[in-house]
MIBA-681798 format. One line per field, with one value per residue (C-alpha): residue in one letter; x, y, z. Coordinates in pm, 1 decimal. Each point is the difference from the previous one (the first is absolute). Example, Ala and Ser with C-alpha at 12.3 -4.5 7.8 and 13.67 -1.06 7.14 Angstrom:
// MIBA-681798
rest <- (a,s) $
X <- (1230.0,137.0) $
Y <- (-450.0,344.0) $
Z <- (780.0,-66.0) $
This chain:
// MIBA-681798
rest <- (m,h,k,i,r,s,h,k,l,r,h,l,a,r,q,l,g,q,g,m,t,e,y,i,i,i,v,a,v,i,a,v,a,s,i,a,t,y,s,l,f,g,d,t,l,r,h,q,t,a,a,a,a,a,a,l,s,g,q,d,a,t,a,e,t,s,a,a,q,t,s,a,t,n,a,a,a,t,e,r,t,e,r,e,l,k,d,f,g,e,l,n,t,h) $
X <- (8993.0,391.0,-87.0,-263.5,250.4,361.5,-303.7,-54.9,345.0,122.9,-289.9,92.4,390.4,-155.3,-163.3,282.5,259.7,-301.6,32.5,340.1,39.8,-273.6,183.9,357.4,-155.9,-144.1,328.9,198.9,-280.3,42.2,379.2,1.8,-236.2,244.5,285.8,-150.4,-157.9,382.3,122.7,-197.4,-19.4,387.8,145.7,-308.2,-31.1,374.8,-8.7,-297.5,140.4,322.4,-194.5,-205.2,302.7,172.6,-314.1,-27.1,340.0,25.8,112.6,-87.8,-207.4,-43.7,215.9,-123.0,-377.7,77.2,184.0,-318.4,-215.2,270.4,-63.5,-259.9,-80.3,235.4,-162.4,-387.3,138.4,206.4,-360.3,-175.6,235.5,-164.2,191.0,23.0,204.5,238.4,54.1,79.1,387.9,-11.6,-218.8,111.6,344.9,94.2) $
Y <- (13712.8,-87.3,-366.3,-85.8,162.1,-248.4,-291.0,65.5,5.0,-325.1,-159.1,104.9,-86.7,-364.0,12.2,113.7,-255.6,-310.5,87.4,29.5,-392.4,-94.3,109.7,-132.1,-353.3,34.3,103.0,-301.0,-255.6,90.1,37.3,-415.3,-115.4,199.1,-185.0,-293.3,43.4,66.2,-312.7,-210.4,161.6,252.6,-256.2,43.9,420.2,-18.9,-237.4,173.8,354.3,-111.4,-145.8,328.5,178.9,-258.7,83.1,404.8,-38.4,-200.6,-296.8,-347.0,-60.9,-380.8,-127.6,265.3,-103.0,-357.9,79.2,203.2,-296.8,-247.0,201.9,45.6,-356.5,-56.9,205.6,-83.9,-375.9,136.7,175.7,-323.0,-144.7,-88.4,196.4,-42.5,205.8,-232.7,14.4,385.2,19.1,-263.9,143.2,374.0,-38.9,248.9) $
Z <- (13153.2,34.5,131.3,-275.3,-254.1,165.4,2.1,-395.8,-89.6,217.0,-230.2,-318.7,84.0,73.4,-318.8,-165.6,162.4,-33.3,-390.9,-17.3,177.2,-262.5,-261.7,139.5,10.5,-333.1,-208.6,204.9,-116.3,-324.4,22.6,152.2,-321.7,-214.6,108.5,-12.2,-358.3,-102.4,169.2,-143.2,-357.7,21.7,-320.6,-200.8,42.0,-61.4,-370.7,-135.3,102.1,-192.5,-293.8,-19.9,-21.2,-270.1,-164.4,5.2,-96.3,-348.8,183.5,8.6,303.9,-44.5,274.1,282.5,-122.6,3.5,415.2,96.1,-74.7,180.4,309.8,-15.1,-7.6,277.4,218.1,-81.6,126.1,315.0,95.4,-34.0,246.0,320.8,294.8,373.7,293.8,-25.1,-355.2,32.0,-51.9,-269.3,-194.7,4.6,-109.7,-278.4) $
């Protein structure tokens, strides 16, 4: 009886460890995707946030909106650039 309980506890511990490992992998993938998205669209997001804040405070947000559009256009052009491993350092400088 004691051996059966011990075996069940070890099995349960392995399952919990596997679940935690899967969770960590999922969190890591989401973090990498978030960092990539923010590095690509970071300026656009910053300008859009500034435009929203200016508009909510009753100020003119035309400059921020224009800057957001320019950043979005630049990000789209950068995304269409074909990249290779040899270009990694040149294309990823900020």
